[in-house]
N, C-alpha and C positions, 0 to 999 in steps of 0.2 A: 498279547493282543495286537494284532495289526493295527496298523496306523492306514487313515483314509485319505489323509492329504500331508500335506508339509507343515501344515496348521498343529495339528496333532504331535507331530515329533517331540520330542521332551527338548525343552530352552536350550539346555547345554548343545543339542544339535544344531540347531535352528539360530544359535548366536553367533556361531565359528563357521558353518558350510553358507557356501554359494547356492543359491536357488538348485542349479544343475545336479551338484554333491547331495545336496536334501533330496532328488529325487531318487539316486543312487542309494542314497541310506535305505530311505524308506522302502522301495524295490526288494531291495538285498534282504533287510526284517522280516517283510512282508514271508518273503521263497521260506524263508530259513527258520519263520515261525511255524509253518508248516512240513519242512523238513524233517525237523528235528521235531517233533509232538512228541514222539515215544523215548524217552530216556535212553533206550538202549541203543538209538542212533546217535548219541551225543557222547565225546570221546571222553569226556570226564565228570564229575560230579557237579557242574556247571547245572543250571535251572535252566528252561525252554528260554525264557526273555534273555538272562544272559548269554545266551549262546546264539541267539538270532543278533543280539548288539554287537558282537564280537565279529559276524558273519557280514553284518554290516557296515562295518567303521573297516574290516577287509575287504571288504568292494571298492567302497570311497576311496583307499589310498592305492589302489589300482589305478587312480588318474590324476588325482589329487594331493598336495602336499601341505605338511604345516608352515608355515611362513615366519616371521617373527612376530611375535605376541601369539593370540590362539588363533588367527584365523586361517583358513585352507586355499591353495591356490592350484589351479590345473596345472600340472606337468606339460 
């Protein structure tokens, strides 16, 4: 299920990522949701949603890193 806004993201994402990182997460998730809709396009047995979350976190990690505690910061 694609996310329409940052407020639709899981609380676990909203509580640890800054606003810009949430935007990255949302856009990457939505893109992956559409790109990996067919099971044959996924590398493993992960569900469409699991795959989209993995892609979204990978996109965030390109520009952000986890700091002390659970918060993420721009590299």
